[in-house]
C-alpha positions as CSV (number, residue, x, y, z in Angstrom):
1,M,-52.6,-8.0,-26.6
2,G,-51.8,-11.5,-28.5
3,E,-50.7,-14.9,-27.3
4,N,-47.3,-13.8,-26.8
5,W,-47.8,-11.3,-23.8
6,V,-49.3,-12.2,-20.3
7,R,-50.1,-10.2,-17.1
8,D,-47.3,-9.6,-14.8
9,S,-48.1,-11.3,-11.6
10,Q,-47.1,-8.5,-9.3
11,N,-48.7,-6.0,-11.4
12,P,-51.7,-6.8,-13.3
13,C,-51.6,-3.6,-15.3
14,I,-48.2,-4.4,-17.0
15,Y,-48.2,-7.0,-19.6
16,R,-44.5,-8.9,-20.3
17,Q,-43.7,-11.1,-23.1
18,K,-43.1,-14.5,-22.8
19,R,-39.5,-15.5,-22.8
20,A,-38.5,-17.8,-25.8
21,N,-39.4,-21.4,-25.8
22,S,-40.9,-21.1,-22.6
23,A,-44.5,-21.2,-21.7
24,K,-43.8,-19.3,-18.4
25,P,-43.9,-15.5,-17.9
26,Y,-40.6,-13.4,-17.6
27,N,-39.7,-12.9,-13.9
28,S,-38.0,-9.7,-13.2
29,S,-36.8,-10.6,-9.6
30,F,-33.1,-10.3,-8.9
31,S,-33.1,-13.9,-7.8
32,S,-34.1,-15.1,-11.1
33,C,-30.8,-13.4,-12.4
34,R,-28.3,-14.7,-9.7
35,S,-25.1,-16.3,-11.1
36,P,-24.4,-19.9,-9.3
37,T,-23.2,-20.2,-6.0
38,L,-19.4,-20.2,-6.0
39,N,-17.3,-22.3,-3.5
40,P,-15.3,-19.8,-1.4
41,K,-12.8,-22.4,-0.7
42,L,-12.2,-22.7,-4.5
43,F,-10.6,-19.3,-4.7
44,V,-9.0,-18.7,-1.2
45,S,-5.4,-18.9,-0.8
46,V,-4.3,-18.7,2.7
47,D,-0.7,-20.4,2.1
48,M,2.2,-17.9,3.5
49,K,5.6,-18.7,4.2
50,F,8.6,-16.4,4.9
51,A,12.2,-17.0,5.8
52,V,15.0,-14.9,6.3
53,K,17.9,-15.2,4.2
54,A,20.4,-12.8,5.1
55,W,21.6,-10.2,7.8
56,S,23.6,-6.8,7.8
57,G,24.3,-4.4,10.1
58,G,22.7,-6.2,13.1
59,R,18.9,-5.9,12.1
60,A,18.5,-5.2,8.2
61,R,18.0,-8.5,6.8
62,T,16.3,-9.8,3.5
63,G,14.0,-12.8,3.2
64,V,11.6,-14.8,1.0
65,L,7.8,-14.4,1.4
66,H,5.6,-17.0,-0.3
67,L,2.2,-16.6,-1.0
68,G,-0.2,-19.4,-2.4
69,S,-1.3,-17.0,-5.3
70,C,2.1,-15.8,-6.3
71,P,3.9,-18.5,-8.5
72,T,7.3,-16.7,-7.6
73,P,8.3,-15.7,-4.4
74,I,8.8,-12.2,-3.3
75,E,12.2,-10.9,-2.0
76,T,11.8,-8.4,1.0
77,P,12.5,-5.6,2.0
78,S,9.5,-5.0,-0.6
79,L,7.1,-2.9,-1.7
80,L,3.3,-2.6,-1.4
81,L,1.8,-1.2,-4.5
82,S,-0.7,1.2,-3.7
83,T,-4.3,0.5,-5.0
84,R,-7.9,2.3,-5.2
85,K,-10.1,-0.6,-5.1
86,G,-7.6,-3.1,-5.7
87,L,-6.0,-1.7,-8.8
88,P,-3.1,0.8,-9.0
89,Q,-4.3,4.6,-9.1
90,F,-3.1,5.3,-12.5
91,T,-1.8,2.2,-14.1
92,P,-4.2,0.2,-16.2
93,P,-4.1,-3.7,-16.1
94,D,-2.9,-4.4,-19.4
95,L,0.3,-2.4,-18.4
96,L,1.0,-4.4,-15.3
97,P,3.1,-6.8,-16.9
98,S,5.5,-3.8,-17.6
99,L,6.6,-3.6,-14.1
100,P,9.5,-5.6,-12.5
101,F,8.2,-9.4,-11.8
102,P,7.7,-10.2,-9.6
103,D,8.4,-7.1,-7.3
104,S,5.2,-5.4,-8.3
105,R,2.9,-8.3,-7.6
106,L,2.2,-7.3,-4.0
107,F,-0.7,-5.0,-3.7
108,H,-2.0,-3.0,-0.7
109,V,-5.8,-3.0,-0.5
110,S,-7.8,-0.6,1.9
111,S,-11.0,-2.6,2.9
112,L,-12.8,0.7,3.6
113,H,-12.9,1.2,-0.3
114,F,-15.5,-1.7,-0.5
115,L,-17.8,-0.3,2.0
116,E,-20.1,0.7,-0.5
117,V,-20.2,-1.0,-4.1
118,P,-19.6,-3.5,-5.0
119,S,-21.1,-5.0,-1.7
120,P,-19.1,-7.5,0.4
121,Q,-21.8,-10.1,-0.6
122,T,-21.4,-9.8,-4.3
123,I,-17.4,-9.8,-3.8
124,S,-17.9,-13.2,-2.1
125,K,-19.9,-14.9,-4.8
126,I,-17.6,-13.5,-7.3
127,G,-14.9,-15.1,-5.2
128,G,-13.0,-12.7,-3.7
129,L,-10.4,-9.9,-4.8
130,H,-8.4,-12.3,-6.9
131,Q,-11.4,-13.2,-9.2
132,L,-13.3,-9.4,-8.9
133,L,-10.0,-7.9,-10.2
134,G,-8.9,-10.6,-12.7
135,L,-5.7,-10.6,-11.0
136,P,-5.1,-14.5,-9.5
137,E,-1.3,-14.4,-9.4
138,H,-1.3,-11.2,-7.5
139,G,-0.8,-10.9,-3.6
140,F,-3.2,-8.4,-1.9
141,V,-2.5,-7.3,1.6
142,C,-5.7,-5.6,3.4
143,I,-5.0,-2.9,5.7
144,P,-7.4,-0.3,6.8
145,R,-5.5,2.8,6.4
146,D,-4.1,3.7,3.0
147,S,-2.7,7.1,3.9
148,I,-4.3,8.8,0.8
149,Q,-7.7,8.7,1.3
150,C,-8.6,6.7,4.2
151,L,-7.1,8.2,7.3
152,P,-7.5,7.2,11.0
153,E,-9.4,9.8,13.0
154,C,-8.5,9.3,16.6
155,N,-11.3,11.8,18.1
156,S,-14.0,10.0,16.8
157,S,-12.9,6.3,17.5
158,N,-14.3,4.8,20.6
159,K,-14.4,1.4,22.5
160,F,-16.7,0.1,20.0
161,G,-14.3,0.7,16.9
162,A,-11.9,2.7,14.8
163,S,-12.8,5.9,13.2
164,F,-11.5,6.8,9.4
165,E,-11.9,9.7,6.9
166,T,-13.0,7.9,3.9
167,P,-14.5,9.4,0.5
168,S,-17.9,8.6,1.4
169,G,-17.5,10.2,4.8
170,R,-16.6,9.3,8.3
171,H,-17.0,5.7,9.1
172,L,-16.8,3.8,12.5
173,M,-15.3,0.4,11.7
174,K,-16.2,-2.2,14.4
175,P,-14.3,-5.5,14.7
176,V,-17.1,-7.5,13.6
177,E,-17.9,-5.7,10.4
178,Y,-14.1,-5.4,9.5
179,V,-13.9,-9.3,9.7
180,E,-16.9,-9.7,7.6
181,L,-15.8,-7.5,5.2
182,I,-12.3,-9.5,5.1
183,T,-13.8,-12.8,4.6
184,S,-15.4,-11.5,1.6
185,L,-12.4,-10.0,0.1
186,K,-10.3,-13.3,0.6
187,P,-7.0,-11.3,0.5
188,N,-3.4,-13.0,1.1
189,M,-2.8,-11.2,4.4
190,W,-4.5,-8.9,6.4
191,T,-4.1,-6.8,9.6
192,T,-6.5,-6.7,12.7
193,L,-8.1,-3.3,13.4
194,A,-6.0,-0.8,15.2
195,D,-6.7,2.6,16.8
196,E,-3.9,4.9,15.4
197,V,-3.4,8.1,17.2
198,P,-0.9,11.4,16.4
199,V,1.9,11.9,18.8
200,W,0.3,15.0,20.1
201,V,-2.5,13.2,22.1
202,S,-2.1,12.5,25.8
203,D,-0.2,9.7,27.2
204,K,-3.7,8.6,28.7
205,R,-5.0,8.4,25.2
206,N,-2.2,6.8,23.9
207,K,-2.4,4.0,26.5
208,T,-6.2,3.7,25.9
209,S,-5.4,3.1,22.0
210,V,-3.1,0.4,22.8
211,D,-5.6,-1.2,25.3
212,R,-8.1,-0.8,22.4
213,T,-6.0,-2.4,19.7
214,I,-5.1,-5.4,21.8
215,R,-8.6,-6.2,22.6
216,W,-9.6,-5.5,19.0
217,L,-6.7,-8.0,18.1
218,D,-8.2,-10.8,20.4
219,E,-12.1,-10.3,18.8
220,C,-10.5,-10.4,15.1
221,I,-8.6,-13.6,15.8
222,E,-11.8,-15.1,17.3
223,L,-13.8,-13.9,14.6
224,N,-11.5,-14.9,11.7
225,Q,-13.3,-18.5,11.2
226,A,-11.7,-18.8,7.5
227,G,-8.5,-18.7,8.8
228,G,-5.3,-17.2,6.9
229,P,-2.6,-15.1,7.5
230,V,-3.2,-12.8,10.4
231,F,-1.1,-9.7,11.2
232,G,-1.3,-8.4,14.5
233,S,-1.3,-4.5,14.7
234,I,1.2,-2.6,17.1
235,V,0.6,0.9,18.1
236,G,1.7,3.1,20.7
237,G,2.7,6.6,19.3
238,S,6.1,7.7,20.0
239,S,6.0,6.3,23.5
240,V,8.8,3.5,23.9
241,N,7.2,2.0,26.8
242,E,3.6,1.6,25.3
243,R,5.1,0.5,22.2
244,E,6.9,-2.4,23.8
245,R,4.0,-3.3,25.8
246,C,1.6,-3.5,22.8
247,A,4.3,-5.5,21.0
248,Q,4.8,-8.1,23.8
249,E,1.1,-8.3,23.9
250,V,1.0,-9.3,19.8
251,A,4.2,-11.4,19.9
252,S,2.3,-13.6,22.5
253,R,-0.9,-14.0,20.2
254,N,-1.1,-16.8,17.5
255,V,-0.6,-14.1,14.4
256,S,1.4,-14.8,11.1
257,G,3.1,-11.7,11.3
258,Y,3.1,-8.1,12.4
259,W,1.9,-4.8,11.2
260,I,3.5,-1.8,12.8
261,G,1.1,1.4,12.7
262,G,0.8,4.7,14.0
263,F,3.8,6.3,11.7
264,G,3.3,9.3,9.4
265,L,1.3,10.8,12.2
266,G,3.7,13.8,13.2
267,E,6.6,11.9,14.9
268,N,10.1,13.1,14.8
269,I,12.0,11.5,12.2
270,Y,15.2,11.6,14.7
271,E,13.2,9.7,17.3
272,R,11.8,7.0,15.2
273,P,14.9,4.5,15.3
274,A,14.3,4.2,18.8
275,V,11.0,3.5,18.9
276,L,11.4,1.0,16.0
277,N,14.3,-0.6,17.3
278,A,12.1,-1.1,20.5
279,V,9.5,-2.9,18.8
280,T,11.4,-5.0,16.5
281,D,13.7,-6.4,19.4
282,I,10.5,-8.2,20.7
283,L,9.1,-9.6,17.6
284,Q,9.8,-13.1,16.6
285,E,12.4,-12.7,13.9
286,E,10.8,-15.7,11.8
287,K,7.4,-13.9,11.0
288,P,7.2,-10.8,8.7
289,R,6.9,-7.1,9.6
290,L,4.7,-4.7,7.9
291,I,4.7,-1.0,8.1
292,S,2.7,1.9,7.3
293,G,3.7,5.6,7.1
294,L,7.3,5.3,6.2
295,G,7.6,6.8,2.4
296,L,10.7,8.7,1.5
297,P,13.9,6.9,0.9
298,E,15.8,7.8,3.7
299,E,12.4,6.8,5.8
300,V,12.3,3.6,4.2
301,L,16.2,3.1,5.0
302,Q,15.4,3.6,8.5
303,G,12.9,0.9,8.7
304,V,14.9,-1.3,6.8
305,A,18.0,-1.0,9.6
306,A,15.1,-1.6,12.1
307,G,14.2,-5.1,10.8
308,I,11.3,-4.2,8.5
309,D,10.2,-6.5,5.3
310,V,7.3,-4.7,3.8
311,F,6.3,-0.9,3.4
312,D,3.6,0.8,1.7
313,S,4.0,3.1,-1.3
314,T,1.8,6.0,-1.0
315,Y,5.2,8.2,-1.5
316,I,4.5,7.2,-5.1
317,C,1.0,8.1,-5.6
318,H,1.9,11.5,-3.9
319,L,4.7,12.2,-6.4
320,T,2.6,11.1,-9.5
321,L,-0.1,13.5,-8.3
322,G,2.4,16.5,-8.1
323,G,3.6,15.8,-11.3
324,F,7.2,14.5,-10.0
325,A,9.3,11.8,-11.1
326,L,11.9,9.9,-9.3
327,T,15.5,10.1,-10.8
328,F,18.1,9.6,-7.9
329,P,20.8,7.0,-9.0
330,L,20.3,3.3,-7.9
331,D,23.7,2.1,-8.3
332,G,25.1,3.6,-5.0
333,V,26.7,6.4,-7.6
334,E,27.2,9.3,-5.4
335,M,25.1,12.4,-5.9
336,N,26.7,15.4,-7.5
337,A,25.7,18.6,-5.7
338,S,27.7,21.0,-7.7
339,G,26.5,23.9,-10.0
340,I,23.1,24.3,-8.1
341,E,20.7,26.7,-9.6
342,L,17.5,28.4,-8.1
343,T,15.0,26.8,-10.5
344,N,11.3,25.6,-10.4
345,I,12.6,22.0,-11.5
346,G,12.9,20.6,-8.4
347,T,16.5,20.1,-6.9
348,D,16.6,17.7,-4.3
349,Q,18.0,15.2,-6.7
350,T,15.7,12.9,-5.6
351,K,13.2,13.9,-8.3
352,I,12.4,16.4,-11.0
353,N,9.5,18.6,-11.4
354,L,8.1,18.0,-15.2
355,R,5.6,20.5,-15.2
356,A,8.6,22.9,-15.4
357,T,9.1,25.2,-18.2
358,A,12.4,23.9,-18.5
359,Y,11.2,20.7,-19.9
360,R,9.1,21.8,-22.7
361,K,11.5,21.2,-25.4
362,D,13.7,18.3,-23.7
363,M,13.4,15.2,-25.9
364,S,15.3,12.8,-23.2
365,P,13.8,10.3,-21.1
366,I,13.1,11.0,-17.7
367,V,16.4,8.8,-16.8
368,A,18.8,7.5,-19.1
369,N,19.1,3.7,-19.6
370,C,15.9,3.2,-17.4
371,N,14.1,0.0,-18.5
372,C,10.6,1.3,-17.9
373,Y,7.8,1.7,-20.2
374,T,7.6,5.3,-20.1
375,C,11.5,6.1,-20.5
376,K,11.5,3.5,-23.3
377,N,8.7,5.3,-25.5
378,H,8.3,8.8,-24.3
379,T,10.2,11.8,-23.5
380,K,10.1,14.6,-20.8
381,A,8.8,17.2,-23.3
382,Y,5.9,15.0,-24.1
383,I,5.1,14.4,-20.3
384,N,5.4,18.4,-19.7
385,H,2.8,18.8,-22.4
386,L,0.5,15.9,-20.8
387,L,0.7,17.8,-17.5
388,N,0.3,21.1,-18.9
389,V,-3.0,20.4,-20.9
390,R,-4.2,18.0,-17.8
391,E,-4.4,14.9,-19.7
392,M,-4.5,11.8,-17.3
393,L,-2.2,10.0,-19.5
394,A,0.6,12.0,-17.7
395,Q,-0.3,10.4,-14.4
396,T,-0.1,6.9,-16.0
397,L,3.2,7.2,-17.4
398,L,4.7,8.9,-14.1
399,E,3.1,6.4,-11.9
400,I,4.7,3.4,-14.1
401,H,8.1,5.3,-14.1
402,N,7.9,5.9,-10.5
403,T,6.8,2.5,-9.7
404,H,9.8,0.9,-11.7
405,H,12.3,3.4,-10.4
406,Y,11.2,2.6,-6.5
407,L,11.4,-0.8,-6.9
408,G,14.7,-0.7,-8.2
409,F,15.7,1.2,-5.1
410,F,14.2,-1.8,-3.4
411,R,16.2,-4.3,-5.0
412,S,19.3,-2.1,-4.7
413,I,18.8,-2.2,-0.9
414,R,18.5,-6.0,-0.8
415,E,21.8,-6.2,-2.8
416,A,23.5,-4.1,-0.4
417,I,22.1,-6.5,2.8
418,K,23.2,-9.8,1.2
419,S,26.6,-8.2,0.3
420,G,27.1,-7.0,3.9
421,N,27.2,-3.4,3.0
422,F,23.7,-2.3,4.1
423,D,25.4,0.6,6.7
424,Q,27.7,1.8,4.1
425,F,24.5,2.0,1.5
426,R,22.5,3.9,3.8
427,Q,25.2,6.2,4.8
428,K,26.2,7.4,1.3
429,F,22.9,7.9,0.6
430,V,22.1,10.0,3.3
431,E,25.0,11.8,3.4
432,S,24.6,12.8,-0.5
433,R,21.2,13.8,0.3
434,C,22.5,16.3,3.0
435,Y,25.3,17.7,1.2
436,H,22.7,18.5,-1.6
437,V,20.9,20.4,0.9
438,A,23.4,22.1,2.3
439,A,24.8,23.3,-1.0
440,E,21.3,24.4,-2.1
441,A,21.0,26.4,1.4
442,A,24.6,28.1,0.4
443,A,23.3,28.9,-3.0
444,A,20.1,30.5,-2.0
445,A,21.9,32.5,0.7
446,A,24.2,33.6,-2.2
447,F,21.4,34.3,-4.4
448,M,19.5,36.6,-1.7
């Protein structure tokens, strides 16, 4: 074979070429290819500070959230951008700077997305989410549920852990496994494991979910050796008593903030304010409050009125997948519901359906005077074409616009709170929507 070839130490039937400038044979084991061990403390940023700045209407409030990795503080109420394995569903990393700064620097990450590859050990060696994704100045909030692909499955949850439907199948997440995953991801904030149940379960099952959530809260706090901001989970369905019991238990623990779960699972929108108010009245004012399951603009206004600080953004993802673009005004101008026609455009005056043939030759931007990348560079006709030929760029452009527009909605909310006019802002928005729905119903009746 020649002097440049040697037998493999594990399989004599195989010859391998010598490494250049080395007398030792090539070692194909994984251990020889490992990168140097990184110091986890180098990448962990556990600093989190929150301060309330203004109040309006009793409970609505603005605040400032300081994260160790974000050089600029984030104002609340704010929006968590939904991600798939840490990055937005359709927006590429090179277009992230086009989103409003610093409002777009807060990402919602589901830890269940990292159950398989890359492995938790690999992520930990790399240095956590910030180094893995190349976004050292973004803030990551880990919540198991993402309301898109990883949904709670209460029938399979038991005393050992919470069950979720994931893209990889149903998975039972135990507190020990969950905290180990969080330790490797190194997020800026994370919520404890919760047993979320829909509203139609029995009172006994609802009480059991609260008991389990409190027990898992204590286990997660005990297992959290690395420290870092922990948000205690609050559940209880539509039962005010169970919600209050869970909130009291969580408020008595040493947590950095609160995550209110169990919403968006079948509750009545008109009964929700009483439940939210009962919970927030118990929580400490100086700690931030996160919530999942409230996506519609009216639902966000409900949460803000109850004193919620941070919301998830699955609403944007669902709109984008459906081909819809947000168009409702952000400056408080009343929506005009006159002249409504029955078309397939999407006539609720918050969004338009860009798949509709009405936009095939429309050369105007989605929203006039919008400063997002999509509206500055592309037209409705172009996005209509992309949607109809099933080009992925359509979702990219729609997600950029919808994210930009919804972040502007949150900015308008903060300005209304600062000026002390939040109640008027909310009433005006809801009344305009109700007026439009009533006018559309009248137009439908006349058409029939």
